[in-house]
N, C-alpha and C positions, 0 to 999 in steps of 0.2 A: 504494500500500500504506500502511496506517495504521501509526503508530508502535507501537501495541500488537501488531500482527501481526509486525512486524520483531523486537520484543523477544521474543515467544514463539518465533519461528523461531530466533533466536540462542541462546536458552536451551535449546531442544531440541537444537541442534547441539552446544552445550557439554556438555550431559549425555550425549549419545551419544558424544562424544569421550572423556569420562571413563570411560564403561563399556567402550569398546574398549581404552583404555589399561590399565585395571585388569585386564581379562581377559587381555591379552597379558603383563602383568607376572606374574600368577599362574601362567600356563603356563610362563613362563621360569623362575620360581623352582622350580616342580615338577620341571622337567627338570634343573636344577642340583642339587637335592636328590637325585634319583635317581642322577645320576652320582657325587655324593659318596658315596652308600651303596655303589655298585659299587667305587669306588676304595678306600674304607676296608675293604672286605671282604678285601682282600689285604695289609693292613698288619699285619705280625706283630710282636709284642713281641721285643726283643732280650733275650737271656739271657746272664748273665756268671757265670763260675765262676772264683774266685780262690783257688787252693789250691797248695801246694807250690811257691811262687815262680813260678807260671805263671798268667797271666790268659788265659782262653779266652772269647771272645765269639762268640755264634752268633745270626744273624738269618735266619729263613726268608725267601727272596725269592719263592718260588712254591710254594704248596701247594694250588692249586685243583684241583677235581674234573676239570676239562677238560685239565689240563696233561699233556704227554707225559713230563715229567721234573719231579721235585721238587728244588728247589735251596735250599741253605743257605749263606749267606756266613759264613765262619769266619775268625777272626783269633786268633792265638796269640802272646803276647808274654812275654818273660822276660829277665832279665839274668844268670841263673845256671845254667840248665838247657839242655842241647842238645836242640833240637826235631827229633830225627832219626827220628820214627815214620813208618811208612808209613800214612797216614791211611786208606787203603782197608782195611787190615787191622785197625785199632783202632776204627773207627766202625761203628755200626749204628743202624737205626731199630727201635723196638719199638712195636707197636700195642696197642690195648685188651686183647686176649686173650693178649698176651705173645709173639706171633710176631715173630721177628727178621728184618730185611732188611739185606743188605749193600749198600754203595754201588756204583753203576755206575762212577763215576770221580771223580777229584779234578782240578780245573783251578786250579792255583795254584802257589805256591812249592814247590820240591822239598824233600825232607827235609834237615835241617841248619839251623844258625844259631839265632838268638834271636828272630826275628820271622818269622812265616809267615802268609800270607793266601791265601785261595782260595775256590773254590766246590765244595762237596761235593754230588754229584748222585746221586739215587736214582730208581728206577722208582716211579711212583705206587702207592699201596696201594689195593686194592679188596677188599671194599667200603670206602668212605671211613670212616676211623676217627673216633671222637669225640675221642680224645686221642692224642697222638703224642709219643714220647720219643726224643731223639737221645742215644745213649750214646757217649762217647769214652773209651777205656781207655788207661792207661799214658802219659798226657802228664804229665810230672813225677812219674810213678810212682803216680798216683791215677786213679780212675774219675770221670768227669764226666758229669752227667746234666742234660739240658735238656728240659723238657716244655711242650707247648702244647695248649690246648683248641681243637679245630677246629670242633666243633659244640656249641653250648650248648643 
């Protein structure tokens, strides 16, 4: 074999290797970007209400269309007010047309004390609303409202 044929063959192998490597890399990045989009689709903004000496923080943990239950992480903190409300009785979801939905259950700290955390669970709303508001009444004697946009 002549040197020129060897150089052409090595050059062809090198270029072929680059093309295969580039193609695999672009497929890998595409898959990673798709999974990032899916993971980000369920990252909801936390909302904080600081009134009447009580700080209430709410973060939806699951509001997907496919979920069997919608869940909200709720934390209430104070140093001067007794947190003795029955969360099931004072919370509700309100959808775009004003229809109200009561929680199914509360999984968390019982009534009383100055620090409470738990998960407030609702049945999913159908049809899937564009906006959703969680209202919590009478914590510190005031109404608290937390709103998220589900569909933009």
